[in-house]
Structure formats: C-alpha cells, structure tokens
C-alpha positions, 0 to 999 in steps of 0.5 A: 157302643153300637147296640144293634147286635144285642137286638138281633135274633140268636137264630138264623132268620130271613132278615139276617140272611137278607142283610148278609153280604155273603149269604153263606154260613158254615155249619159249626156243630153236630145236629141236636133234637129239641122239643118245640111246642106250637099251637099246643103240639110238641114235636122234636125239631132238628137244629145246629149252630152256624157261623154267618158273617162272623156271628154264631147263630142257631139254625132250624132248617126246614124240610127242603133245606134238610133234604138238600143237606142230606142229599149232598152230605149224607144222613149223619150230621157229624159229617155236616160240620165244616160244610158251607151253606149257600142261603137264600130267602123265598116266600112260602105261604106268604112268609119269608123262609130261609132255604140252604144248599151245600156249597160244592 
C-alpha cells in the first residue's frame, strides 16, 4: 500500500500545487467562516472545499485570491461552486503562497 496520501495535508498547500500536474482546482462547496487563532488573536477566516487532481482539499484563500474570485464570480459564494481555479505559487515575504484566479 502506498501511504503517501496519508501524510499529505487536508488543506490546499503550496507543496500540493507545486506537485500538481494540472495546477487547477474546482470549487466544490459554498464558503464558510471559521474562527482561527494565530499569535493569540482570533479572527474569522473564509474557506471552502476544492477538488484538485481527484483529491478533496480545504482551501483558505488569501486576500489577493479572494479579490480575484470576487471580481470574476461576484460576492455570493454559492455562485462560486463549480468554478475552476488556475493555481500558482508565489513568494510572499519569503514564504510560498498559493494564488488563484478563476478560469475563463
């Protein structure tokens, strides 16, 4: 049994995107808001489920990606379901970050 998939993150990460042959993901759920605590500060973070290369992953888009999605598909996240994202990895403040745009 190949156990690689069991060590892979449940979230869409830069590593997953780098290793993806397609660099494309489909939004498969409406967005939800979840509280996330970082450095003692709790904030609500938007997230949704995507399918990439046959795998289901949770995705918390950064503000640039969120703006890209909103400009292409509107502010209502129920309308995002089924949209295909083109993914890329960029360096931001020395760290890999996933950026997405809606495929036209």
